[in-house]
C-alpha positions in Angstrom: 0.0 0.0 0.0 1.3 3.5 -0.8 2.0 5.7 2.2 -0.4 8.5 1.1 -3.3 6.1 0.5 -2.6 4.3 3.8 -2.7 7.7 5.6 -6.1 8.5 4.0 -7.5 5.1 5.1 -6.1 5.6 8.6 -7.8 9.1 8.8 -11.1 7.5 7.7 -10.7 4.7 10.2 -9.9 7.1 13.1 -12.9 9.2 12.2 -15.1 6.2 12.7 -13.4 5.3 16.0 -13.8 8.8 17.3 -17.5 8.8 16.5 -17.9 5.8 18.7 -15.9 6.9 21.7 -17.5 8.4 24.8 -15.1 11.3 24.6 -14.1 11.8 20.9 -11.5 14.4 21.9 -9.7 12.1 24.4 -6.3 11.0 23.2 -5.6 7.4 22.4 -2.7 5.4 20.9 -2.7 4.0 17.4 -0.3 1.2 16.6 0.4 0.1 13.1 3.0 -2.4 12.0 4.8 -3.8 9.0 8.3 -3.7 7.5 10.0 -0.5 6.7 12.6 -0.2 3.8 16.2 -0.5 4.9 17.0 3.0 3.6 16.2 5.5 6.4 14.9 8.2 4.0 12.5 5.7 2.4 11.4 4.5 5.8 10.7 8.1 6.9 8.8 8.7 3.7 6.7 5.7 4.5 6.0 6.5 8.1 5.6 10.3 8.2 2.3 10.3 6.4 1.0 7.7 8.8 2.2 9.7 11.8 0.6 12.8 10.5 -2.7 10.9 10.0 -2.7 9.8 13.7 -0.3 6.8 14.1 1.5 7.0 17.5 3.4 3.8 17.4 5.1 1.6 14.7 5.9 -2.0 15.3 8.5 -3.3 13.0 7.8 -6.8 11.7 10.7 -9.1 11.2 10.0 -12.5 9.7 12.5 -15.0 11.2 12.2 -17.2 8.2 13.6 -14.4 6.0 15.9 -12.6 8.4 18.9 -14.1 10.1 19.9 -13.0 13.6 22.8 -10.8 12.4 20.5 -8.9 10.0 17.9 -8.5 12.7 20.6 -7.1 15.1 21.8 -4.6 12.5 18.2 -3.4 12.0 17.6 -3.0 15.7 20.9 -1.1 16.1 19.9 1.4 13.3 17.1 2.6 15.6 14.0 4.4 14.5 14.0 5.8 10.9 13.5 9.3 12.3 17.0 9.3 14.0 
């Protein structure tokens, strides 16, 4: 899914959620997950529209069948894409 279209869908989803909350203005966390590209600039380009749309947390998905321990460790040491 493209970052901008995902952000549009997230905004629509959050509008529905807010309509059903007792206090629509009360803050709440929004966690999304997936796999970001290895390039930090590409990862930021993917995540920034989602954060602007309301995402507060990103859970990086690592498939152990496709990633060895050394690659996983390198990814963790890189830290968040925004750094």
